[in-house]
C-alpha positions as CSV (number, residue, x, y, z in Angstrom):
1,X,2.8,5.9,-65.8
2,X,0.0,3.8,-67.3
3,X,-2.5,6.6,-67.0
4,X,0.0,9.1,-68.6
5,X,0.6,6.7,-71.6
6,X,-3.2,6.2,-72.0
7,X,-3.8,9.9,-71.9
8,X,-1.1,10.5,-74.5
9,X,-2.6,7.8,-76.7
10,X,-6.1,9.4,-76.4
11,X,-4.6,12.7,-77.5
12,X,-3.3,11.1,-80.7
13,X,0.3,10.5,-79.8
14,X,2.0,7.2,-81.0
15,X,2.8,5.5,-77.7
16,X,2.3,1.9,-78.7
17,X,5.9,1.0,-78.1
18,X,6.0,2.6,-74.7
19,X,2.7,1.0,-73.7
20,X,4.0,-2.4,-74.8
21,X,7.2,-2.0,-72.7
22,X,5.3,-0.8,-69.6
23,X,2.9,-3.8,-70.0
24,X,5.9,-6.1,-69.7
25,X,7.0,-4.5,-66.5
26,X,3.6,-4.5,-64.9
27,X,2.5,-8.0,-66.2
28,X,3.9,-9.9,-63.2
29,X,1.4,-8.0,-61.0
30,X,-1.7,-9.1,-63.0
31,X,-4.3,-10.2,-60.5
32,X,-2.8,-8.2,-57.6
33,X,-3.7,-4.9,-56.0
34,X,-1.5,-1.8,-56.5
35,X,-0.8,-0.6,-52.9
36,X,1.3,2.4,-51.9
37,X,3.4,2.5,-48.8
38,X,2.7,-0.1,-46.2
39,X,-0.9,-0.5,-47.4
40,X,-2.1,2.9,-46.5
41,X,-3.4,3.6,-50.0
42,X,-4.9,1.0,-52.4
43,X,-5.2,2.0,-56.0
44,X,-7.0,-1.2,-57.0
45,X,-6.4,-4.0,-59.5
46,X,-3.2,-3.9,-61.5
47,X,-5.3,-5.2,-64.4
48,X,-6.8,-1.7,-64.6
49,X,-3.4,-0.2,-65.5
50,X,-2.6,-3.2,-67.8
51,X,-5.9,-2.5,-69.6
52,X,-5.0,1.1,-70.1
53,X,-1.7,0.1,-71.5
54,X,-3.3,-2.5,-73.8
55,X,-5.7,0.1,-75.1
56,X,-2.8,2.5,-75.7
57,X,-0.9,-0.2,-77.6
58,X,-4.0,-0.7,-79.8
59,X,-5.0,-4.1,-78.4
60,X,-8.7,-3.3,-77.6
61,X,-9.6,-7.0,-77.2
62,X,-7.1,-7.5,-74.4
63,X,-7.9,-4.1,-73.0
64,X,-11.5,-5.0,-72.5
65,X,-10.7,-8.3,-70.9
66,X,-8.2,-6.8,-68.5
67,X,-10.5,-3.9,-67.6
68,X,-13.3,-6.4,-66.9
69,X,-11.0,-8.4,-64.7
70,X,-10.2,-5.1,-62.8
71,X,-13.9,-4.4,-62.4
72,X,-14.5,-7.9,-61.0
73,X,-11.6,-7.7,-58.6
74,X,-12.4,-4.2,-57.3
75,X,-16.0,-5.1,-56.9
76,X,-15.1,-8.3,-54.9
77,X,-13.1,-6.0,-52.6
78,X,-16.2,-3.9,-52.1
79,X,-14.3,-0.9,-53.6
80,X,-17.1,0.6,-55.7
81,X,-15.1,3.8,-56.7
82,X,-12.2,1.7,-57.8
83,X,-14.5,-0.6,-59.9
84,X,-16.0,2.4,-61.6
85,X,-12.7,3.6,-63.2
86,X,-12.0,0.4,-65.2
87,X,-15.8,0.2,-66.1
88,X,-15.6,3.7,-67.7
89,X,-12.3,2.8,-69.4
90,X,-13.8,-0.4,-70.9
91,X,-16.5,1.7,-72.5
92,X,-13.8,4.0,-74.0
93,X,-11.8,1.0,-75.2
94,X,-14.6,0.3,-77.7
95,X,-13.9,3.3,-79.9
96,X,-10.8,5.5,-79.7
97,X,-10.8,8.6,-81.9
98,X,-7.6,9.5,-83.8
99,X,-7.1,12.7,-81.9
100,X,-8.6,13.9,-78.7
101,X,-7.7,16.7,-76.3
102,X,-6.7,15.7,-72.8
103,X,-9.2,18.3,-71.6
104,X,-12.0,16.3,-73.3
105,X,-11.3,13.4,-71.0
106,X,-13.1,15.4,-68.3
107,X,-12.3,16.1,-64.7
108,X,-11.2,13.4,-62.4
109,X,-13.8,12.2,-59.9
110,X,-13.4,13.8,-56.5
111,X,-12.4,10.5,-54.9
112,X,-9.3,10.2,-57.2
113,X,-7.6,13.3,-55.7
114,X,-8.2,12.2,-52.1
115,X,-7.3,8.6,-52.7
116,X,-9.2,5.5,-51.7
117,X,-8.2,3.2,-48.9
118,X,-9.1,-0.5,-49.0
């Protein structure tokens, strides 16, 4: 859901309230990994998703801090592809255009569709 809210915000939709609510739900998992199933799929640091939501809510300062935390945590796990995602998002957090097509976000890296285990 964090990625959907971030994409809607990038497209110019007003999702600040939704982003704030989702941040509250995800906040208890700050500093933890997001894992699906019984650990078969690791999506990386929850701080990545919190950073996306912070940016969507308009809090770029907190977004940068959270995304930097996600880069550090994913790097410490030796999960380079997972570290690259928040690194790219941190660069986007610096300047967010008022309106942007979802297509302009570009294709997902090939490792996203296949998942990454860690």
